[in-house]
C-alpha positions in Angstrom: 0.0 0.2 0.0 1.1 3.4 -1.2 0.5 6.9 0.0 -1.1 7.1 -3.5 -3.7 4.4 -2.2 -4.8 6.4 0.8 -8.2 7.7 -0.6 -9.1 3.7 -0.9 -8.0 2.8 2.7 -10.7 4.6 4.8 -12.2 3.9 8.1 -15.1 1.9 6.4 -12.0 -0.5 5.1 -10.6 -1.2 8.1 -13.6 -1.5 10.1 -15.0 -4.4 7.6 -11.3 -6.2 7.5 -10.4 -5.8 11.0 -12.1 -8.7 13.0 -11.9 -11.1 10.6 -8.3 -10.6 10.1 -7.6 -10.5 14.1 -9.7 -13.8 14.0 -7.0 -15.3 11.4 -3.7 -13.8 13.4 -5.1 -15.2 16.7 -4.7 -18.8 15.3 -1.6 -19.0 12.8 0.3 -16.2 15.4 0.8 -18.8 18.6 1.9 -21.6 16.2 4.5 -18.9 14.4 5.3 -17.7 17.8 6.2 -21.2 19.5 8.2 -21.9 16.2 10.5 -18.5 16.3 9.8 -17.4 19.7 10.0 -13.9 18.8 10.6 -11.0 21.7 10.1 -8.3 19.3 7.7 -8.2 16.0 7.5 -5.6 13.1 4.6 -5.2 11.0 5.3 -3.5 7.3 1.8 -2.6 6.1 0.2 -3.1 9.8 -3.1 -1.9 8.9 -4.6 -1.3 12.4 -2.4 -3.3 14.0 -4.4 -6.7 14.4 -1.6 -9.3 13.6 0.5 -7.1 16.4 -1.7 -7.7 19.0 -2.2 -11.3 18.2 1.8 -11.7 18.6 2.0 -9.7 21.7 -0.8 -11.8 22.9 1.2 -14.9 22.0 4.3 -13.8 24.0 6.2 -10.8 22.0 7.3 -8.4 24.2 8.3 -5.4 21.6 5.9 -4.7 18.7 5.7 -2.6 16.2 4.1 -1.0 12.8 4.5 0.6 9.7 1.8 1.7 7.4 0.4 4.8 5.4 -1.1 8.3 7.5 -4.2 7.3 6.7 -4.4 4.6 9.4 -6.0 6.8 12.5 -4.7 6.7 16.0 -8.3 6.1 17.4 -8.6 2.9 14.9 -5.5 1.1 16.2 -5.6 -2.0 18.1 -1.8 -1.4 19.3 -0.7 1.3 21.5 -0.4 4.7 19.2 3.1 4.7 20.5 4.0 1.2 18.2 2.8 2.4 15.4 4.8 4.9 12.7 3.3 6.6 9.5 5.5 5.3 6.8 5.0 4.6 3.0 6.2 0.9 2.6 7.0 1.3 -1.0 9.7 3.5 0.6 12.8 2.2 2.7 12.4 2.0 6.5 15.3 4.4 8.4 17.3 3.1 11.2 19.2 0.4 12.2 16.8 -1.5 14.5 16.3 -5.4 14.1 13.5 -7.7 14.9 13.0 -11.1 15.8 10.3 -11.5 13.3 8.7 -9.1 10.6 5.1 -9.5 9.3 4.5 -8.3 5.8 0.8 -10.3 4.6 -1.1 -9.2 1.9 0.6 -5.8 1.2 3.5 -6.4 -1.4 0.5 -7.0 -4.0 -0.1 -3.0 -3.8 3.3 -1.9 -4.3 4.1 -1.5 -8.5 6.5 -3.9 -9.7 9.4 -1.8 -9.5 8.9 -0.8 -5.9 9.3 -5.3 -5.1 12.8 -5.2 -4.7 13.4 -2.7 -2.5 10.2 -4.1 -0.3 12.2 -7.2 0.2 15.5 -5.2 0.9 13.4 -3.3 3.5 12.6 -6.5 5.5 15.6 -8.6 5.4 17.4 -5.4 7.1 14.7 -5.7 9.5 15.2 -9.1 10.8 16.1 -12.4 9.9 12.7 -14.2 9.8 9.8 -13.2 7.6 6.1 -14.3 7.8 5.1 -13.3 4.4 2.0 -13.4 2.0 1.1 -11.7 -1.2 -1.9 -12.2 -3.7 -1.6 -14.6 -6.4 -2.6 -13.9 -10.3 -6.3 -12.9 -10.5 -6.9 -13.0 -7.1 -8.0 -9.6 -7.2 -8.7 -6.9 -4.9 -8.3 -3.0 -3.7 -5.1 -1.6 -5.4 -3.7 -4.6 -6.4 -0.8 -4.0 -8.8 1.5 -6.9 -8.5 -0.4 -9.9 -7.9 2.5 -12.6 -8.6 3.0 -16.7 -8.1 5.1 -17.6 -5.1 8.1 -18.0 -6.8 8.3 -14.5 -8.0 8.7 -13.3 -4.2 10.9 -16.7 -3.4 13.6 -15.3 -6.1 13.8 -11.8 -4.5 14.5 -13.3 -1.2 16.7 -15.7 -2.5 19.0 -12.6 -3.4 19.1 -12.0 -0.1 20.2 -15.5 1.1 16.6 -15.9 2.5 14.5 -19.5 2.0 11.3 -20.2 1.8 9.5 -22.3 4.6 6.3 -23.5 3.1 4.7 -24.9 6.5 1.8 -22.8 7.2 -0.9 -23.5 4.2 -0.8 -27.0 4.6 -1.7 -26.7 8.4 -3.9 -24.2 8.3 -5.9 -25.1 4.5 -9.1 -26.4 6.0 -9.4 -24.1 8.9 -12.7 -22.6 8.5 -11.5 -19.6 11.0 -8.9 -18.3 8.7 -8.9 -16.0 5.7 -8.6 -17.6 2.3 -5.9 -15.8 1.3 -3.9 -16.5 4.5 -4.5 -20.1 3.8 -3.4 -19.7 0.3 -0.3 -17.4 0.3 1.5 -17.1 4.1 4.9 -18.9 4.3 7.9 -17.7 6.0 11.0 -16.4 4.3 14.1 -17.1 7.0 18.0 -16.1 5.9 20.3 -19.1 5.6 22.2 -18.1 8.7 19.2 -18.3 11.2 18.4 -21.9 9.1 22.0 -22.8 10.5 21.5 -21.6 14.1 17.9 -23.8 14.3 17.3 -27.2 13.5 13.6 -27.1 13.6 13.4 -24.5 11.0 16.0 -25.8 9.0 14.2 -29.6 9.0 11.3 -27.8 7.7 13.2 -25.5 5.3 14.5 -28.6 3.5 11.4 -30.4 3.5 9.7 -27.4 1.5 9.2 -28.0 -2.1 11.2 -25.3 -4.1 9.8 -23.4 -5.2 6.7 -23.6 -2.9 3.9 -24.5 -5.5 1.4 -22.2 -6.8 -2.0 -23.0 -4.8 -5.4 -21.8 -5.2 -7.6 -21.9 -2.4 -11.3 -23.4 -3.5 -12.7 -20.5 -1.2 -10.9 -18.4 -3.5 -12.4 -20.7 -6.5 -15.8 -20.6 -5.3 -15.8 -17.0 -5.0 -14.6 -16.2 -8.7 -17.1 -19.3 -9.5 -20.1 -17.6 -8.0 -19.1 -13.9 -9.4 -19.4 -15.5 -12.7 -22.9 -17.3 -12.1 -23.9 -14.1 -10.8 -23.2 -12.1 -14.0 -24.3 -14.9 -16.5 -27.5 -14.8 -14.6 -27.5 -11.2 -15.2 -27.0 -11.5 -18.7 -29.9 -13.6 -19.4 -32.6 -11.4 -17.4 -35.1 -10.4 -20.2 -34.6 -6.9 -21.3 -36.2 -3.9 -18.7 -39.9 -3.8 -19.7 -40.2 -6.9 -21.6 -42.2 -8.9 -18.7 -44.5 -6.1 -18.5 -45.2 -6.4 -22.1 -45.7 -10.0 -21.8 -48.4 -9.7 -19.5 -50.2 -7.4 -21.9 -49.8 -9.7 -24.5 -51.0 -12.7 -22.3 -54.3 -10.4 -21.2 -54.8 -9.5 -24.9 -55.3 -13.1 -26.1 -57.2 -14.1 -23.1 -59.5 -11.4 -24.1 -59.7 -12.3 -27.5 -60.5 -15.7 -26.4 -63.4 -14.5 -23.9 -64.9 -12.4 -27.0 -65.1 -15.2 -29.0 -66.8 -17.2 -26.3 -68.9 -14.5 -25.9 -67.7 -13.2 -22.5 -66.6 -9.8 -21.1 -62.9 -8.8 -21.7 -60.9 -8.7 -18.1 
């Protein structure tokens, strides 16, 4: 999400999204927390901070979020001093490092020429990133760079980070998690961190490379229902044809009534 996108990210947008996002976060965050044990978590493109709240509840001592200045302080689910207004298409200035960074369903909002810079900002912040981005034809507000996972994996690999695809299968059938997280979320981990963590290393070694492109059934159903709705609308009789048919039927009926010596209706 860039500053140029600000007019589309109003209070109504966040009110519609924050509860379902927080519900998903409260399911996924505890698992990731147990895996990474992050004392500090940063969310780049945090919205109102639901994922940070979930990681705080899971045990993270320090949280911080970055997003556009259209996110109003009274909308935040985290303390105001844990939020910095920032255009995430631009580098984050500072040397602060975190144990875990979050970047969920935000990367697709940046133009393609900004994607390498976003990845560079994330790897500067942390050795582990909880990452997801919209796939082609997923569609959404201000989606300008939808890509399959291998596109993002290749950008992280340039910084010696490897994808761990351990989240999608684990939460794929969980009805309480929004489908875009189930379809797209994975971990990007620095090779140096993998060398120090046998569990993460085992998960990385077990992950297919690159992670396969997947389409969640719930997205498929949404697309199908939209197509069916469009088809039904296309097959609707033109405006006014219903009343015309009724008049025609009335005329035919009255013709037969007259022929039978009866009064027309």
